[in-house]
Steps between C-alpha positions, in 0.01 A plus 500: 500500500397843601854612542600374159203696329609817669862459346382459132590813301198638307518753235322821576164533326588831342862393383554660145786545271515862406818529288773290368847591363663218320877565456783299356654445834244589753116498498286682758137510564266738699261310709213662706300336781359614842546871415890442456702507185825299467755480220643154485740269305508119455568343836372790709222440757184699450173493692557155650622338171823474306548642150595203274473670142464842337403483135344747254146556619508272800656419835511156664504472893505199707299475829585167692589314190185614298580729197294818445521680167413857494434657163593870466201712593382682183252711671601855577327660793331830416711812579416659834323832474639798656265504779627153617872635547629641821681834441863504401709820540809622320795523742658829582742486209214423261711202369283227639189376686428420863265200535384301799658138462153339555369711210778399271439122591120546439562661158760243399249225591240663286728598212760226467302310226452828304851603529622154386263496205545855384859595563739457213889483563747493221860413619771763421837347432844655538798299380289175491373542858160620612540841649128563580154486348300748300139534626335522162155454661380577854132468625363839609354545838720236655773525763764506230351812321424668840857443594608706194602234255414594142487301157860545356679495840793281509519329837864442612484456880265440785641581845859493345463153356581492129208362297683255280222246449125453549578246776694765686213747475243254627737345754532842672139475634577310829782758584296799417228397744714590788656826369375847604517639151516372147720693263497452114781641293388550150640677187228728350567670168883448566492647846536290818200543740436350843142419598424409853217368717544548879305249705372586837 
């Protein structure tokens, strides 16, 4: 009996849905628990459960046959004040930032809800295909603005991956966690610009 109880999957107490993108072909959700953030699709394992459905405003997971429905969190954490941030420095070329990886992870943990709630992306199409997203609104004082992104920028690539859908953009998260730098290619006022954050 004791062994069976030890094998029952239980949802973490702090499990929350922080963002949902429902697409025509693929839907993804941003889940957070135990200080970690995961981007998941239907069928993916997450925090001991399996994602069964992603719908507007909610995500359904299954833990040992029992469904758990997570409503999209509507609360936005307060913006961190300047005194709470570790210093970031422009790199030698002045084209990017150098940031400790641990600091980036901490800030993303604090800012993800705000970024998802306050960032507005508008698809840019070329010949019927999405060729990037115009960032019409970006929350000030977040990792996005500190990395150099501005309202009006058209995001076309991240680490050389063409951004042709929201699912592609969100799906990059697992890959970026092991990279030593994150490079965003944007078009700003008709001019290509590369923004970078070097992680150490």
